[in-house]
N, C-alpha and C positions, 0 to 999 in steps of 0.2 A: 504493500500500500504506500509506503514512504517513497519507493521508487517511482510509482505512478504519479504521486503528488509532485515530486521533484520534476518529472518530465513535463507536467502540466503548468509549471511556472512560466514557461514561454507563452507569450500572448498568442502567437500564431499557431503553435501546436494546440493550444487550448481552443482556439477558434475553429480550427479544422476538425478537432474532435467533436465540438458542438454541432457542426454541420453534418458530420456523419451520424452522430447520435440522433439528431432531429430527423434524418431521412429514413431511419429504420421502420417507423410505422407503415410506410408505403407498402412494405412487403405483405401486409395483411390484406391489401386490396387486390382485385384482379389486375394483372393476369396471374401473379403468383398465388393470390387467394389463400395465404397462410392465416386464416381468420384467427386461429388460436394465438398467433404471435402478437396480436393487438394487445393482449392482456399483460405482456411483459416488455413490449417494444419501447415504452417510455422510461424504463428503469435506468438505462445508462445515462440518459439525458438528465433525469432527476438527480442521480448521484453526482453528476458533474456540476449541476446548478447549486446543490447544497454545499459543495466544497469550494465555491467561489470565495476568494479572499476578501471580497468587499461587495457591497450592494451594487456598485457601479459595474463591477466585473460580471455579476449575475445578470444585470440588464443586457450586457453584451452577449453573454452566453445564450440568453433567451432569444435574442435577435438572430444570432448565427444559427441556432437550432431551428427557429422558425423558417429562416431562409432555406436551410437544408430540406425541411419538410415540404415547403411549397415548391422548391425546384424539383425535388424527386416526384412529387405528385403531378406536376405539370411538365415533366421533362419532354413529353411528346409534342409540346409546342415549339421546341427548338428548331426543327426544320422550317417552320413557318414564320416565327417571330424572332428567331436568331437571338441577338444580344438583348433584345427587349424582354425575353423570357427571364433573364437574370434581374432586370430592373423590376419586373412585376414581383418576382420572388423576394427581392430585398424589401420592397414596400410592404408586401403582406407579411413577411417574416417579422417586421417590426412590431406587429401585434403581440408577439410572444415575449417581447422584452419585459413588460411588467410581470408576466407570469414567471419568468426566470427570477426576478427579484422576490416574488411571492414565495417561491419554493425555498429560497435561501432564508427568507424571513421565518418560515415555519420549521425547517428541518436542519438548519446549520448547527454546528457544534453538538451540544448534548441537549436536545429539546426534552421538555417534560412530557410525560404521557398525555397530559391534557392538551398540550400544543400539538402533539401528533394526532390526537383524536380530532382536533379542529382542522388540521391539514387534510384529513380524509374527506372533509365536507367543503372546505374553502377552495382547495386547489382544483377539484373537479368543477366547481362553480366558476372559477376564473377561466378555466379552459372553455367552458360553455359560452361565456360572454365573448371570448375571442371568436368562436365559431359564429356567434350571432352577428358580430360586426362584419366579419368577412363574407357572410351570407348576403349582404347587401349586393344587389345585382351590379352596381357600378364598380364593385371590387372583385367581380368575377363569379359571385354566387357561391352556393354551398357545395362546391365540388370537393370531395375528399373529406367530408365530415367524418370524424373517427368512427362513429357508430355505423356508418355505411359499410364498413368492412365486414359486418356480420350478416350480410344479405342472404346467406344460405344456411344460417344457423337457426333452427326452428325455435328454440327457447328465446333467442334474441328477437326474433320476429314477433313473438308474443309480447315481449317487453315493448316493442315499437307500437303495438296496438294500444298500449296504455299511455305512453308518454312520447311517442314518436322516436325518431332517430336520436333526439336530444337526450332522452333518458338512457339509451344504450351508451351514448358517449360518456355521460356522467358516471355510469357504473364502470366502464372500461378504465377511465382515468383514476377512479377510486381504487380499483384493483391494482393498477400500476403503482400508485402511491404506497399502498399497503405492502406490496412485494418489495419496493425499494427500501422501505423501513426495515423489513425483515432481513434484507441483505446487508445494509450498511449501518443500521441502528438496532442491533439485536436486543439491546436492553429495553427497547420500547415495543417488544413483540406482542405484548398483550393488547394494546389498542389496535395494532395492525391486524392481528388475528380476529379481533372483534369486527374490524372493518370488512374483512373478507367474509365473515359470517353474515354480516348485514347485507352485503351485495347478493350473496347466495339466497338469503331469505327473500329479498326484493324480487329477484328473478323467479324464484319458486312461487311466490304469491301471484305474480303475473301469469304464470303458467296455469295455476289452479283456478284462480278466480276471474280472470279476464274473460268476458263472454266471447264465445267462438261464433264466427259468421254462420248464419243459417242458410244453407244452400237450398234455393227454391226451384231453380230451373237451369237449363243450359242453352247456350246459343252457339252457333257455328260461325266463327270469325276467321276469315282468310287474310293472310299477310302476303303481300306481293313484294318480293325483293329482287330487283332486276340485276344487281351486281354492278361491278365497275365497268363503265362505258367511257371510252376516251374519244377524242377528236373534236373538231370545231363544230360538228353538227350533232353533238351528243344529246341536246335536248330532244330533237326529233327521234334519234335512234333509241334513246331511253324510253320515250313514250311508246314507240313501236314494240319494244321488248316488254314493257309493262302491259300493253294491250294483249300481246300474245299470251303472257302468263295468266292474265285474268280470264281470257277466253277458255283456258283449260279448266276453269272452275265451274263451267256450265254443267248443270245437272247434278251438282254435288250438294245441293240443299244448303248453301251458305246464307247467313242472315246479314252479313256485312263484309265488305272487302275494304282493306286498308292499304293504301300506298304510303311510301315514306316521305320524308321532308324533301321539298324541292322536286317532287316527282313530275310536276308540270312546269315547264319553263316559260309559259306564256299566259297572260291574262285571258280567261275564257271568253270575255266579251270581245276581245280583240281577235281571238281565234275561234269563231263559232264552229269550225270544222272539228276542233278538238272536243268541244262541248258535245257535238253530235256523236262522235265516236265513243265518248264516255257514256252517254245516254244509251247507246246501242249495247255497250257492255253490261250496263245495269239490267237491260231487258233480257239479255242472254243468260246472265247468272241468276236473275231473280232477286238481286240484292242491291242496295244502295252502295255507292263507292265513295270512300273518304279519300280525297286527294289533297295534295299540298301544293299551292301555287306560289312560286317565287318569281315575281315579276312586277313591273310597273303597272299600277292600277289604272284602268281607263277612266274611272269616275273621280279620281282625286290624285294629286301629285305625290310622287315618291314610290319607292319599292317596298312592298309588304311581303311577308311570308304568311300565307293564309290557308287554313284548313277549310275546305269547301266540300259539302256533301252533294253528290250528284245522284239523281234518281233516273227512272226510265224516261222521264220527260225533260231531262237536263238538270242543271243546278237547281236545288230545292229552295235556295235562298238562305240556308243556314251557312254562316261564315264566321270563322274565328281568326282574327289577326293577332299574330304573335305579339305578346306584351313585353316579355323580358328578353332582351337581345343579348347576344354574346359580345362582351367588350372586345374590341379590336377585330373580331371575326365578322361582326355584322354592323358595328359602328365603332367610332373612335371617341372615347370620352375626352372632353376638352380638346376637340380637334385642332383648335387654333394653337394649342401648346404642344400637343402630342402627335400632331399630324405627321411628324417625321418618321413615325413607325412604319408608314407605307414604303419608305425608302430602304428600310433594313429588313423587311419581311413581307409576308402576304397578308397585311392588314387590310381592312375594308376600304376600298377606294371611294365608296359612297355609303353614307349612313342609311340603313333600313329605317322605316318608320314603325312606330309602335302602335299596337292596338290599345283599346281603352277599357275593355271589359271581357271577362270570361263568358263562355257560351256553352250551354248544354243543348245538344241536338237530339231530335227525335228521328230515328232512322226509318220510321214507317212500319216497322214490325213490332211496335210497342217497346222498342229498346231505346233507352236514353244513354247517350255517350257524352263523355267530357273530354274534348281534345286539348292536347298541349303540344308544343312544338320544341323539339331539340332539348336543350338543357333546362327547359322549364320543368322537366321531370325531376330535377334536383331540388325543387322548391316544394317542401311538404305543405306549405300553406295553400298553394294553388290546387293541389289534388284534394285537400280537405274542403276547400271552398266549393269545388265542383260536386263533391258528394253531398254537401249541405244543400246544393241546388237540385239534387235529385239524380245525379249521374249514376247509372248502374254499372257502366264499364268505363274505366279510364284509358285513354289512348295517348301515346306519345309518338309523334312522327319525327324521325330523326335521320340525319345523314352525317356519318363520320368518315366519309371516303378520303378526306384530306389526311386523316391520321390512320389510314388503313392498316399499316404494319406496326402499330403501337399498342399500348395497353388501353388506349382510350375507348375503343368499341366495347370491350368487355366491361370496363368500369361503367360506361354509360348504361349498358343493358342491365347491370346489376341494380341500378337505382330503382327500377320499376318494382322490384321485389319489396323494397322498403315502403314505397308508396301504397302498394296493395295491402301490405300488412297493417299499415297505419290506419287505413280507411275501411278495411273490410270489404273492399271491392276489387274485382279482377282488373288487371292492367295489361294492355297490349303495347309492346314497344316495337314499332315497325320502322325499318330503316331501308335505305337504298342499297347499301353494300354490306350489311351486317355490322354488328350482331343484332339480329331480331330475336325477340323473346316474348313469351306470354306467361303471366303468373296468376295463380288463383287468388281468391279473397283472403287467404291467410299468408300470402307471399310465397307459396310453394310453386315451383316451376311446373308449367304445363307443357308436356311434350319436350322436344329438344330445341336448342338454340339453332338459328340459321347463321352459320359462320360467315366470315368475311370472304370466303372463296365460293360461296353458293349463289346461284342465280335461279330462283325457283319461286313457286307459290305453294303455301302450305295452309291447310285448314286445321283449326284448333277447336276442340270442344271446351268452351269456356263456361265454368259454373257461375251462376248469378247468385248473389247473397243479399240477405236483408239484415237489418239491425244496425246499431250505431256503436262504434268502438269508443272506449273512453277518450282516445286521442281526438276523435272527431267532436265528441261532446264537450271536452274541456280545453282543447287547443294546446298551445305551447306552454303548458303549466310548468314543465321543468325549467324553461328559460326564466319564467317569472320567479320561480323558487330560487334560482341561482342569483337573480338580481337582489332578492331579499336577503339572501345569505351574505352576499358581498356588501350590501348596505349595512347589515347588522355588524359585520366584522369591522368595516370602516368606522362606524360609530363607536364601537368598543375601543378601537385603537385611538380614536380621537379623544375620547374621555380619558383614557389612560395617559395620553400625552399631556392633556391640559390640566389634569387634576393637581399636579404639584404647583402649578402657577396660581391656583385659586385656593390652595390650602392655607389656612391661617397659621402664621408662625407660632410655635409653642411658646407660651409665656416664659420669660427668664426666671430661673429659680430664685426665690427670695433668700437673701443672705443676711443673717443677723449682723448688725454693725458690731465692730470690735469695740472693746471697752478698755479704758486705762486701768492702771493699778488702783485708782480711787473709785472705779465703778462708773465713771461718766463716759459717754460715747466718745470715740476718737473723732477728732475734727480733721477731715482731709485738708491738706494744705497748710496745717498749722505746725 
């Protein structure tokens, strides 16, 4: 241990160690998907932070670790954003600087058992607030929320139905803190073991008492994935391929056909021939078709990404315009200041326009669907709002062809499992080039994924469920609890700091005056 501490006295060695330690949690996400690793991945970083020689150094270690986490989580952006990826990681990584200070504040030196017990609550709350801040869409949205790593773990999905992905994150961080204490502060093992027991009890309670979705019926939903299509005329060739794959669905009794994001490259009012071909496909298959148009609108200025429902007579009038755009991919925040990003990478040359409200569509078969576009599936509040409005099936139309050979397609597809579990509604994740996936109302995978090498159409038997999950009913209560915990801690620290300033000084002890040999009081100065 002394050798390690001596090696870490170098600022640069310590910074590099922080970057590497911060990057470790990414291994719990797809594509590695070492979900179990999430429960110990923060331990090296926590151990480093508690050993910081000063609060200022802990701030730096927190920032460097956050930089490592964000860079590793978004490393697949490098071919497109190049050096700007490092800028984004550094800006977002700064959010972990206060958390680094907080870890040292609670766990440095020889903390008391009471302080360790408080750390098991305060440190997970602090982490949650970081994820809350970076979930703001202008900062990139909630991609890589720690709890999302548990997308295929059934007990964790049950926890998500109670408190969303936020509650999973809280429990994961609490376990990491407890394990770190057991490793480096063995004298405080009792509160650490109590913390592990508490998280196990919370997960078990979710498993036992959380209401399970009541499956009422099933619908047949087809996903059309055309695959990678290159060339200058790819919008027309992609449409031709989608048309061919959809025609193969005729006679298979489908209730809805879903195409991926940007599946139609022209506004249907400007290309009535495309609208007629889609209507013919709807008549052939006996189902409405949900397409996604990425084009300049004919009725208003600007480019929109819009989910449009097409029936046997053409567009039904149901339309959803994407509300939450991908920073730099679909628009550039503060373009006047950051427009230079287009010169160093494949940032958006023109900003897409935003929609104004979410939409629930009736497919005509008595089925109500809630569409989202691309990384909107990362926002749990959007899926919860759609279910509140009566959506029976959640749908995300996506396209990750730009990042085809990276971890991004698998990471994106996994998010739908969390949204399904949170809301108790099945979710369809339909893409142009993979990975496409369908999940049942408990977050369980339905059928197989459509990988990035496939060009096909597949029909899924999707169970419909009724009932309301605690997360839909009560919303983001773990975030609210985290805010209250941090406010209570800050107030306690403030009182502790200010108390000596307002404490009345103790009265000076009364001293009996000295007496002379004749019994009279001494007279000072005489």
